[in-house]
N, C-alpha and C positions, 0 to 999 in steps of 0.2 A: 628630343627630350626623352622619349622612351628608350632610345639607344643609350643615352647617358645614364638613365636610372638603372638599366640592365647592367651597364658596365660598373656602376657603383656597387651594386649588389654583388657582382662577381668579385670585385676587389675586396669587398668586405666579407666574403664567404666564410673564412675561418671564424670571424667574430659572430656570424649569424648562427653558429652552432648553439649559442645561448638563446633563451626564449625571451624575445623582446616584449611579447605580450604580458609577461610576468613582471615587467618593470613598472615602477611608478612613473607618473608623468615627469617628475623631477629627474628620475634616473634616465628616462628616455631622452629628455632634453640634453642632459649632460653627455650621454653617449653620442647623440647627434652632433653636438658641438665638438666633441673630441675627434669624431670622424672627419668633420669639416676642417678642423685645424690641421689634421694630419694630411688631408688631401691638398690643402692650400700650401703646405710646406713641401709636399712631395707630388707635384702635379703630374710627374711622369708615370705615376701609378695609374692615372686615368687612361693615358695612352696605352700602357701595357694591358690594362683591363679590356679596353675596346678592341685591341688587336687579338686578344684571346677570345673574346666574344665573337668577332668576325670569323676567326679560324674555326671555332666550334660550329657556327652557323653554316659555314662553307662545307664542313665535313658532314653535317646533318643533311644538307642539300645533296651532296654527292652520294650519300648512302641511299637517300630516297630515289635519286636518279638510277642508281644501280638496281634497285628493286623494280623500278619501272621497266628497265631493259630486260631483266630476268623474266618478268611477267608477260612480256610482249615479244619474245624472241622470234617467233614465226613471222609475225607481221613486219618486224624490222628487217630480218635477214633472209627471209624466204617467201616474199609476198607473191612471187610468180609473175609480176608485171613490171618491176623496176629494171632499168638497165644495169648490167653487171659488167664491170671492167677490171683492169688490173690482172692479177693472177687468180683465176677462179678457184684454184686449189691452195691459195695462200693460207698461212697460219693465223692471219689476223684480218678481220673485216672492218673497213671504214664505210660508214653510211653518212651521206651528206644530204640534208634537206636544202634545196636550192630555190632561188627566185631569180629569173634572168634580169630583173630590174634592180636587184640588190647590188649596191655599189661594192660592198665588201666581197660578195660572191664573184663579181666580175673581175675585181682586182686580183683576187687570189686564184682564179680558175686555172690559169696556166701553171702556176707553182704547185697547185694540188696535183694536177695530172703528172707533172714532172716528178714530184715526190713519190707518187705511187709507182711510176714506171722505173725510177731509179732503185726503189726498194726491192722490187721484183718478187716479193713474197706476201703482198697485201692485195686483198680483194676489195674492190670499190663498188659501192651501190649508190646510185643517185636517185633521190626521191623528189619529184616535182612538187613544189609547195608554193604556188603563186599567191602572194598575200599583199602585193603592192599595187593593185589596181588592174583595170581591164587589159592593159598591155602585157602585164605579167601573165594573166590568164591566157591570152592569145599565144604568147610564146610557149608556155607549157603545153597547151593543147597541140600546137604545131609539133613540138618535140615528141610528144607521146604518139601522135598520129604517124610521124615518120618512123618511129620505133616499131609500131604495130604493122605498118605496111612494108617497110624496107629493111628492117632488122637492126642489129647492134651497130654495125659499122656506120650506117647512115645516121643513126641516132647520135653517135659520137661526133660525127661531122656537124650535125645540126646543133648539138650542144655547144661545141667550140665556136661555131659561127654566131650563135645567139649571144654568147658571153662577150663577143667582140663587136657586136652590132651597134652601130651608132644611128641616131635618129629614131623616129617613131616606128612602132611595130604595128603594121597594118596588113590587110590581106595582100596588097600589092607588094609590100616589102618582103613578106614571107614567101610569096610566089617567086620573087627574084632570088631569094635565098635558096629555095628548093632547087632552082635551076643551077645555082653555083655549086651545090653539093651533089649534083647529078641525080636528083630525085624528081619524078614527074609531079608537078605542082597540083594539078587538078584533083587527083585522088586524095592527096594529103589534105588539101584545104576542105574537101567535101567531108572528110572523116572527122575533122576537128570537133564538131559539135554533136557527134554521135554518142550513144550510150557507152560503148566500150572505152572511149577516151574519158568521158565523164566519170565512169566507174573508178578509174585509176586515181583521178583527182579526189574523188569522194573518199576512197580508202586512205589516201595519204593524209587528208585533212582529219579524218576520224582518228588515225594513229597519232597525229600531232596533238590533237586535243587530249587524248589519253595520256600522252607523254608530257603535257603542259609545255609544248613547244610553241612559242609565239613569234619567233624571229628567225631570220636566215643570215648567215649559214648556221645550222646546228649540226653537230657531228655526234655520231655514236661510233666509238672505236673500241672494239672488244666489248667489255662490260661497262665502259665509261661513257657518259654523255657530256659533251662540251657545248655550252650555249654561246656560240661565237667562235671566231677563228682562234686556234690555240696561240697563245702568246709566244711560245717557244718555237712556233712553226710546226707544220704538220709532220715533217720527217722526224724531227727530234721527239715529238709527242708519240708518234708510232713506236719508236724505239723504246721510249720510257715505259709505255704501257705493255709492250711485248716483254720487257725484262721483268715487269712486276707480275705478269700473269703466269 
């Protein structure tokens, strides 16, 4: 109902330049009846008004997101703890907030990595943001622990394996995964619940709260924030943002 009222007001915006409060009750009733008759005869006006309203709301949201990106650039692009891949000297940075139990993240993971590698001039930052329960938390703690102990290449291997992993995420399954990617399991598992790992998750959650990020995947590409997988695909979105910047 609120959306419909807003759309009606938007459709009637030129008429609202007059002062409705100065009308008599009879005049207001006549005006209301005239507007109703017009809309009944021209219902497409409502659709057009709603489309304009949604476009304006989307642009306002995008402007607010750009302001959030500008105000938090260091935490987004240079936090000192997130894995950085792609081209470290690339002309554009893509940041993705991920959860290893997120179906969309899992389905798109290989395509995202392929898009970054094929582009060749994009820097990729992954931020662990486990929001889908205890297994999400275990997976992220494992990935961060691998990164801190074994470095970037091992993290990438852990990330790819976790995105493809089937079945429950447990200490046993993570131990087996560590063996598959050539990392000693015991030190990684022992580190998972330590403060250095917790600090990373805490910082990512605090940033997500500031940025009003509530779901995964969420992308920050250059100055733009995209809440969800880009409809046009990541490669096309990167090119469009690069051309506009």
